[in-house]
N, C-alpha and C positions, 0 to 999 in steps of 0.2 A: 476441505477448502482447496480450491485451485486458484493459485495466484500466478499468472503468467509474468515473466520478467517484464520490467517496465517497457511499455509500448511506445512511450514518448517522453523526452526530457527537454524542457524549454531551453532555448539557447542562453538565456540569462541564468539558468540553473536555479530558478525559484519555484518551479513546479514540475511535477512528474505525473504521467498518466499510467495507471495500473489497470489490468483486467483481472478482477477478482470475481470468481464464480459467474463468469460470463457477463459481468457488468463493468463498464469503464468508469474509473474514479480518478479525478484529478486532485492532487494534493500538493501542498507546499511543505517545506520542512516543518516538522512537528504536527502535521495534519494526520488525522486518523479517520478510519471508516470501520464500521461494524459489519461483520459477516458471520454467517452461520454455517457450520460444517455439517449440521444434522445431529452431531454428537455434542457440540459445544458452540458457544458464541465467542467470537474472537474480535479483538481490536487490532487492526493492521495499521502500523504507524510508520511514517517516513521519518526516520531518525536523523538522517543527514543527506543533503544534496551538495556535492562538492566535486569539482574537476571532472564533470561528466559522469559521475557515479551516484548511485542511490543506495543508501543503507536502510533496509527495512527491518522492523521488529514486529513481533506479534505477541499478544497476551490472550490466552484462551482459558475460559472457565468451563464448568460443567453446565450443560443446557438444562 
């Protein structure tokens, strides 16, 4: 899985845009997207948006 650091953060801090495996994904706090690494399926989650920062989490299982 290739997740580029956040490419955009909304000025109100309610949404962030990530580039995951070459695909742009816009998510709010608590939002998640599924991605595949080829070895596992992963859920990438925006854990928190605060003060111009984004905290990401990921949960990966076996494919």
